[in-house]
Each structure stands twice: as structure tokens, then as C-alpha cells.
C-alpha positions as CSV (number, residue, x, y, z in Angstrom):
1,X,-75.3,32.2,-72.2
2,X,-71.7,33.0,-72.2
3,X,-70.5,34.6,-75.4
4,X,-67.5,33.5,-77.5
5,X,-66.0,36.6,-76.3
6,X,-66.1,35.4,-72.8
7,X,-64.7,32.0,-73.6
8,X,-61.8,33.5,-75.6
9,X,-61.3,35.7,-72.7
10,X,-61.2,32.7,-70.0
11,X,-58.7,31.0,-72.2
12,X,-56.5,34.1,-72.4
13,X,-56.5,34.3,-68.7
14,X,-55.4,30.6,-68.5
15,X,-52.7,31.0,-71.3
16,X,-51.6,34.1,-69.3
17,X,-51.2,32.3,-65.9
18,X,-49.6,29.0,-67.9
19,X,-46.9,31.5,-69.4
20,X,-46.5,33.0,-66.1
21,X,-45.6,30.0,-64.3
22,X,-43.5,28.3,-67.1
23,X,-41.4,31.6,-67.5
24,X,-40.9,32.7,-64.1
25,X,-40.1,29.0,-62.5
26,X,-39.7,26.8,-65.4
27,X,-36.2,25.8,-66.5
28,X,-33.4,22.9,-66.8
29,X,-32.8,21.0,-63.5
30,X,-29.3,22.1,-62.5
31,X,-28.8,23.0,-66.1
32,X,-29.2,19.4,-67.6
33,X,-30.3,19.7,-71.2
34,X,-33.3,17.8,-71.8
35,X,-35.0,18.5,-68.5
36,X,-37.2,20.7,-67.1
37,X,-38.4,21.5,-63.7
38,X,-40.2,24.5,-61.9
39,X,-38.3,26.4,-59.0
40,X,-40.2,26.3,-55.7
41,X,-40.2,30.3,-56.1
42,X,-39.2,33.2,-57.8
43,X,-36.9,35.0,-58.3
44,X,-34.8,31.7,-57.5
45,X,-31.3,32.5,-56.3
46,X,-30.4,28.6,-56.1
47,X,-30.3,25.7,-59.1
48,X,-33.6,24.1,-59.9
49,X,-34.1,21.4,-58.0
50,X,-32.1,22.7,-54.8
51,X,-33.9,21.8,-51.5
52,X,-36.6,21.9,-50.7
53,X,-37.8,19.4,-52.8
54,X,-41.8,19.2,-53.2
55,X,-42.9,16.3,-55.1
56,X,-46.3,16.7,-55.5
57,X,-46.3,20.6,-56.7
58,X,-44.4,19.0,-59.7
59,X,-47.3,16.3,-60.3
60,X,-49.8,19.3,-60.1
61,X,-47.4,21.6,-62.6
62,X,-47.6,18.2,-64.9
63,X,-51.3,17.9,-64.5
64,X,-51.8,21.9,-65.6
65,X,-49.6,21.3,-68.6
66,X,-52.0,18.6,-69.7
67,X,-55.0,21.0,-69.3
68,X,-53.3,23.7,-71.5
69,X,-52.2,21.1,-74.3
70,X,-55.9,19.7,-74.4
71,X,-57.1,23.5,-75.2
72,X,-54.4,24.4,-77.4
73,X,-50.5,23.5,-78.5
74,X,-49.4,27.0,-78.0
75,X,-45.6,26.6,-77.1
76,X,-44.7,27.2,-73.2
77,X,-40.9,27.3,-72.4
78,X,-40.3,26.6,-76.2
79,X,-41.9,23.6,-76.2
80,X,-45.2,22.0,-76.8
81,X,-47.3,21.8,-73.5
82,X,-47.7,18.0,-73.8
83,X,-43.8,17.6,-74.5
84,X,-43.0,19.5,-72.0
85,X,-45.3,17.4,-69.8
86,X,-43.5,14.5,-70.3
87,X,-40.2,16.2,-70.1
88,X,-41.3,17.4,-66.4
89,X,-42.3,13.8,-65.6
90,X,-39.0,12.5,-66.5
91,X,-37.4,15.1,-64.6
92,X,-39.4,14.4,-61.4
93,X,-37.9,11.2,-61.5
94,X,-34.4,12.3,-62.0
95,X,-34.7,14.6,-59.1
96,X,-36.3,12.1,-56.8
97,X,-33.0,10.0,-56.7
98,X,-33.9,8.2,-59.7
99,X,-37.1,6.6,-58.4
100,X,-40.9,7.2,-58.8
101,X,-41.8,6.4,-55.3
102,X,-41.4,8.6,-52.3
103,X,-42.4,8.4,-48.7
104,X,-45.9,10.3,-49.1
105,X,-48.5,8.2,-50.5
106,X,-50.5,11.4,-51.8
107,X,-47.4,12.7,-53.8
108,X,-47.5,9.4,-55.5
109,X,-51.5,9.7,-56.3
110,X,-51.4,13.0,-57.7
111,X,-48.3,12.2,-60.0
112,X,-49.9,9.0,-61.3
113,X,-53.2,10.4,-61.9
114,X,-50.9,12.9,-63.8
115,X,-48.9,10.3,-65.7
116,X,-52.8,8.5,-66.7
117,X,-53.9,11.7,-68.3
118,X,-51.1,11.9,-70.5
119,X,-50.9,8.5,-71.7
120,X,-54.9,8.9,-72.2
121,X,-54.6,11.9,-74.5
122,X,-56.9,11.5,-77.6
123,X,-55.2,11.0,-81.1
124,X,-52.7,8.9,-82.6
125,X,-50.9,6.3,-80.3
126,X,-47.7,7.6,-79.4
127,X,-45.9,4.3,-78.9
128,X,-46.3,0.7,-78.8
129,X,-47.6,1.0,-75.2
130,X,-48.4,3.8,-72.8
131,X,-45.2,6.0,-72.5
132,X,-45.6,6.4,-68.4
133,X,-46.7,2.5,-68.0
134,X,-43.6,1.6,-65.6
135,X,-44.4,4.7,-63.7
136,X,-48.1,3.6,-63.4
137,X,-47.4,0.2,-62.4
138,X,-44.8,1.4,-59.8
139,X,-47.0,3.9,-58.2
140,X,-50.4,2.1,-58.6
141,X,-48.7,-0.9,-56.7
142,X,-47.5,1.5,-54.0
143,X,-50.8,2.9,-53.7
144,X,-52.8,-0.8,-53.4
145,X,-49.5,-1.6,-50.7
146,X,-51.1,1.4,-48.5
147,X,-54.9,-0.1,-48.8
148,X,-55.1,-2.1,-45.6
149,X,-57.4,-3.2,-43.3
150,X,-56.2,-1.4,-40.3
151,X,-58.8,1.5,-39.4
152,X,-61.5,-0.6,-41.3
153,X,-59.8,0.5,-44.7
154,X,-58.6,3.6,-46.4
155,X,-55.1,4.4,-47.7
156,X,-52.1,5.6,-45.1
157,X,-50.8,8.7,-45.5
158,X,-46.9,7.9,-45.7
159,X,-44.9,5.4,-45.1
160,X,-44.8,5.9,-41.1
161,X,-48.2,4.0,-41.3
162,X,-49.8,5.4,-38.2
163,X,-52.3,8.0,-40.5
164,X,-54.8,7.2,-42.7
165,X,-56.4,10.3,-44.4
166,X,-58.6,11.9,-47.0
167,X,-55.7,13.3,-48.8
168,X,-53.9,10.0,-49.7
169,X,-57.4,7.9,-49.8
170,X,-59.3,10.6,-52.4
171,X,-56.7,10.9,-55.1
172,X,-55.9,7.0,-54.7
173,X,-59.7,6.2,-55.4
174,X,-59.9,8.6,-58.3
175,X,-56.8,6.9,-59.8
176,X,-58.5,3.4,-59.4
177,X,-61.6,4.6,-60.5
178,X,-59.8,5.8,-63.6
179,X,-57.5,3.1,-64.4
180,X,-60.0,0.0,-64.1
181,X,-60.2,-1.0,-60.4
182,X,-63.4,0.4,-59.6
183,X,-64.3,-1.9,-56.5
184,X,-61.3,-0.7,-54.7
185,X,-62.0,2.7,-55.6
186,X,-65.5,2.3,-54.3
187,X,-64.1,0.6,-51.5
188,X,-62.0,3.7,-50.5
189,X,-64.7,6.2,-50.9
190,X,-67.3,4.2,-48.7
191,X,-64.3,4.1,-46.4
192,X,-64.3,7.7,-46.3
193,X,-68.1,8.3,-46.2
194,X,-68.1,6.1,-43.3
195,X,-64.9,7.4,-41.3
196,X,-64.2,11.0,-42.4
197,X,-67.5,12.6,-43.5
198,X,-68.7,15.2,-41.2
199,X,-72.5,14.8,-41.2
200,X,-73.1,18.4,-40.0
201,X,-71.2,20.2,-42.9
202,X,-71.6,17.3,-45.8
203,X,-67.5,17.7,-45.7
204,X,-64.7,15.4,-45.1
205,X,-62.2,15.7,-42.2
206,X,-58.8,15.2,-42.8
207,X,-57.7,11.5,-41.3
208,X,-57.7,9.5,-38.6
209,X,-54.7,8.1,-36.5
210,X,-53.1,6.2,-33.8
211,X,-51.4,7.8,-30.9
212,X,-50.3,5.9,-27.8
213,X,-52.8,3.3,-28.7
214,X,-55.4,5.8,-29.3
215,X,-57.5,6.5,-32.5
216,X,-58.4,9.9,-33.0
217,X,-60.1,11.7,-35.8
218,X,-58.1,15.0,-36.9
219,X,-61.2,17.2,-37.7
220,X,-59.6,20.1,-39.8
221,X,-61.5,20.6,-43.1
222,X,-59.5,21.7,-45.7
223,X,-60.4,22.8,-49.3
224,X,-58.4,20.3,-51.1
225,X,-59.9,17.4,-49.4
226,X,-63.3,17.8,-50.7
227,X,-61.8,17.9,-54.7
228,X,-60.6,14.5,-55.2
229,X,-63.4,12.9,-53.1
230,X,-65.8,15.0,-55.5
231,X,-64.3,13.5,-58.7
232,X,-63.9,10.2,-57.6
233,X,-67.6,10.2,-56.8
234,X,-68.3,11.6,-60.0
235,X,-66.0,9.2,-61.8
236,X,-67.3,6.3,-60.4
237,X,-71.1,7.5,-60.6
238,X,-74.3,5.9,-59.7
239,X,-77.4,7.1,-57.9
240,X,-75.9,7.0,-54.4
241,X,-72.3,8.7,-55.2
242,X,-73.9,11.1,-57.4
243,X,-76.4,12.2,-54.6
244,X,-73.1,12.3,-52.4
245,X,-71.4,14.2,-55.0
246,X,-74.3,17.0,-55.3
247,X,-74.1,17.0,-51.2
248,X,-70.7,17.8,-51.2
249,X,-70.9,20.7,-53.7
250,X,-73.4,22.1,-51.4
251,X,-71.5,21.5,-48.3
252,X,-68.6,23.3,-50.1
253,X,-70.4,26.4,-50.9
254,X,-71.9,26.4,-47.3
255,X,-69.0,26.1,-45.4
256,X,-66.0,27.0,-47.4
257,X,-67.0,30.0,-48.9
258,X,-67.3,33.7,-47.5
259,X,-69.9,36.1,-48.7
260,X,-68.2,39.6,-48.7
261,X,-71.2,41.0,-50.1
262,X,-70.1,39.8,-53.8
263,X,-71.2,36.4,-53.3
264,X,-69.7,33.2,-52.3
265,X,-65.8,33.3,-52.6
266,X,-64.0,30.1,-51.9
267,X,-61.7,30.5,-49.0
268,X,-58.0,29.4,-49.4
269,X,-55.2,28.4,-47.6
270,X,-52.5,30.9,-47.7
271,X,-48.9,29.9,-49.0
272,X,-46.5,26.8,-48.7
273,X,-48.4,23.5,-49.4
274,X,-51.9,25.3,-48.4
275,X,-51.2,27.5,-51.5
276,X,-52.4,24.8,-54.0
277,X,-55.7,23.7,-51.9
278,X,-58.1,25.6,-53.3
279,X,-56.7,25.1,-56.8
280,X,-57.2,21.5,-56.8
281,X,-60.8,21.8,-55.0
282,X,-61.5,24.1,-58.3
283,X,-60.4,21.3,-60.6
284,X,-63.2,18.8,-59.4
285,X,-65.8,21.4,-59.2
286,X,-65.4,22.3,-62.8
287,X,-66.0,18.3,-63.5
288,X,-68.9,18.5,-61.6
289,X,-69.9,21.7,-63.5
290,X,-69.7,19.5,-66.6
291,X,-71.2,16.4,-65.2
292,X,-74.8,15.8,-67.1
293,X,-75.6,13.5,-64.5
294,X,-75.1,15.6,-61.7
295,X,-78.1,17.7,-60.3
296,X,-78.7,20.6,-61.9
297,X,-78.5,22.9,-59.1
298,X,-75.2,21.4,-58.1
299,X,-73.8,21.7,-61.5
300,X,-74.6,25.4,-61.5
301,X,-73.4,26.1,-58.2
302,X,-70.0,24.1,-58.7
303,X,-69.5,26.4,-61.8
304,X,-70.2,29.6,-60.0
305,X,-67.6,28.9,-57.2
306,X,-65.1,28.3,-59.9
307,X,-65.5,31.4,-62.1
308,X,-66.1,33.8,-59.1
309,X,-62.8,32.9,-57.5
310,X,-61.4,33.1,-60.8
311,X,-62.4,36.6,-61.6
312,X,-61.5,37.6,-58.0
313,X,-57.9,36.3,-58.6
314,X,-57.8,37.9,-62.1
315,X,-58.4,41.4,-60.9
316,X,-56.3,41.2,-58.1
317,X,-53.3,40.1,-60.1
318,X,-49.9,42.5,-60.3
319,X,-47.5,42.8,-63.0
320,X,-44.0,42.3,-62.4
321,X,-41.3,42.2,-64.9
322,X,-44.0,41.9,-67.7
323,X,-45.6,39.0,-66.1
324,X,-48.5,38.8,-63.8
325,X,-48.5,37.6,-60.1
326,X,-51.6,36.2,-58.5
327,X,-52.5,36.6,-54.8
328,X,-53.1,33.5,-53.0
329,X,-55.9,35.0,-51.2
330,X,-58.6,36.4,-53.0
331,X,-59.7,38.9,-50.6
332,X,-56.1,40.7,-50.8
333,X,-54.5,42.3,-54.1
334,X,-51.1,40.4,-55.4
335,X,-49.4,43.7,-54.2
336,X,-50.4,43.1,-50.6
337,X,-49.7,39.0,-50.5
338,X,-46.5,39.7,-52.4
339,X,-45.0,43.1,-52.2
340,X,-42.6,44.3,-54.6
341,X,-39.3,43.3,-54.2
342,X,-40.1,39.9,-52.6
343,X,-39.9,36.0,-53.6
344,X,-43.2,34.6,-55.3
345,X,-44.3,30.6,-54.0
346,X,-44.7,28.4,-57.2
347,X,-47.8,26.7,-55.0
348,X,-49.9,29.9,-55.2
349,X,-49.0,30.7,-59.0
350,X,-49.9,27.0,-59.9
351,X,-53.2,27.4,-57.8
352,X,-54.0,30.5,-60.1
353,X,-53.7,28.7,-63.1
354,X,-55.4,25.6,-62.3
355,X,-58.6,28.1,-61.2
356,X,-58.1,29.7,-64.6
357,X,-58.0,26.5,-66.5
358,X,-61.2,25.3,-64.4
359,X,-63.0,28.3,-65.1
360,X,-62.1,27.6,-68.9
361,X,-64.1,24.6,-69.0
362,X,-67.0,26.0,-66.9
363,X,-67.8,28.6,-69.5
364,X,-67.4,26.0,-72.4
365,X,-69.5,23.9,-70.5
366,X,-72.2,26.7,-70.0
367,X,-71.9,28.0,-73.8
368,X,-72.7,24.6,-75.2
369,X,-75.5,24.1,-72.7
370,X,-77.0,27.3,-74.0
371,X,-76.7,26.5,-77.4
372,X,-78.3,23.3,-77.2
373,X,-81.2,25.4,-75.1
374,X,-81.6,27.5,-78.0
375,X,-81.8,24.8,-80.8
């Protein structure tokens, strides 16, 4: 059974990762007071908000601030983490030319999921209506517009509307499940199971596209595609969904982890957008580890995948200017991945923070379960 010391250690690691991101990357958008945005790399020679613009990286930054704020209210960037998340969400709209919507439906799904969590925080009401209701209405409507009968269902990836995929369909299904539209959520999950589930691995392919009048399946298998599918299956519940969730955890361990002699370690997808992928998977593996309705062996397997990766990333960290830097690859140290003197990418550091937060949840759940078993 995890000791109180183990839980405190996991929390300190997550706090350290949070402090690293908010200190090294966070700051005002173009120096405007009352704003907050993360630079895409550090050190950043250009003002925050300069190109390239990664809307969905910022959405995950907001979600992580909620994670930290739910654990404790230690100030980050001299603000309460929940207030900082609210400021970040407002700044995303400002940087996005005053709009909530953008070209990619998966981007919008990630932001509306973060906003829903902000509006669902426990405690006294924060206003006469949810603070982010307009965001949720706007992005929810956009997501519903991308759910069409073409290809048999599913959600388009972007406004070009020639590709439906797991990266857009799964987080949208999770949002609909959490916001009360469970029938639509189940419809989307069933479409994924019918259209993009690989029967050989139990994992979900990337998507289905039309090109030159032909329809073809993109068979790439990415860690982050499995995460929101797992989250939606758990959120919807029911015997069939939970059985599929357990199978997905086992498929992830069998086909998306590498055993280098120290046990299975989840693979990662380098830098750029891929630098976020396995962190997203770990968020939902931690939910699986905490799900009392899920098969016990699947819960334990999900938790061990998270804590093993967290330990590898922590042991491989480097220190630059008094702050930790995490490797995007658990098989390499941060000094190998990011040689001293070079820039570090935001996505990879958000991933490490996500893994550390997921590990906190796993350790806490295991500690509570151990106490119950002893009593």
C-alpha cells in the first residue's frame, strides 16, 4: 500500500512540473495586463502569442491548471491556479482573433472539455450562470455540426470535411457524455468501435478519409487516440462500454508500451504535437485506475503504466536555470533530448506535467483502496 510519503512525493513532483511550465513558458500575451498564455518554446525570443499558434496546447494547459487547483491552491505565476486557468481561457479567445471556434474540431473539443471542468468545480457558485457558458454553447454547437451521417457517423477533424477521425470524435464524445447528451456520445463511441477499432490489437486507428472518390482507413496507432476513447467509455459506463474499456487498457499495455527489462513503459511520440500524446493517454489511464466499476486487473494495469512512466520521466529530468526540464522520451535523459543551450518545447513539458498529475491520482486511489482493505 502506498505510504503518505509516497503520495506527498507524487504531489511534489506534480507541483514541480506545474511550476516549471508556468515559470518558463507562461506570461502575458504581447505584454497586455490581465492576460496569460504559454509560449510554444523556452527560451522564447518572440513575444508570447507570436506564430506558430497552438490552440490545443493551450487548452491542455488550462486543463492542467484545473488539475493542480483541485489538489491545492498553491499560487502559480503569482495567481491561484483556478483563476489563472480562467485568465488563460479568456486569453486563448483573444489570441484566436476574438473567436472561440477555429479550423480544427479536435482543438475545440479539448478547450470545451477544459471549460466544462472549470464550470463544474466543487464549492460555492462562481456566478449566476456558468462562467464559460458562452464558450460551451459556441463550441458545443460547432462539434454537433461536425457530427454528420457521412462515413456512417463520427466527427470531422476539420472544416475541410474530408476526414473523420478518432482525435476529434473521441474527445467530442467525452464532452457530450459529461454535458448530458449521452445518446450522441454513445453513438460516436459505437461508430468508433464499428469503423476504427483494430480487432487485432484492441486499439483505435487514426481515421477514415475520402480521396479521389475512394474511402480509406488511416491505420496509424497513436497513444493519444486511445486516451479520450477510454475516458468516454468510462464516463458512459454500462457492461459493454466497461468491457471495451478494460480491453483498451490491455491493448495499450500490449501494443503501445515497450519493455526494456524494467517493465512496460509507454511509448511517446517525440516533440511537436506528438509531445502531448502520451500525457493525454495517461490522464485517462489514471481515470481507469480510479474507476470502481472497471475490472480490477485492468485498473491495476492502467495505474502501473502511469506510475512507471512518471518515474522514468522524473529520473531522466535535467535542471536549467533552477527549473526542471523533462525528456519527451522516457528512454532518454532530458540532457540527451534537449542539449544545454537549446530551446525546450511546451508540448513535451505539458506532457510531463500531465503524467505527474495522473500519477498523483493513481497513488491517491491506491492509498485509499489500501486503507479500505485494512479496515
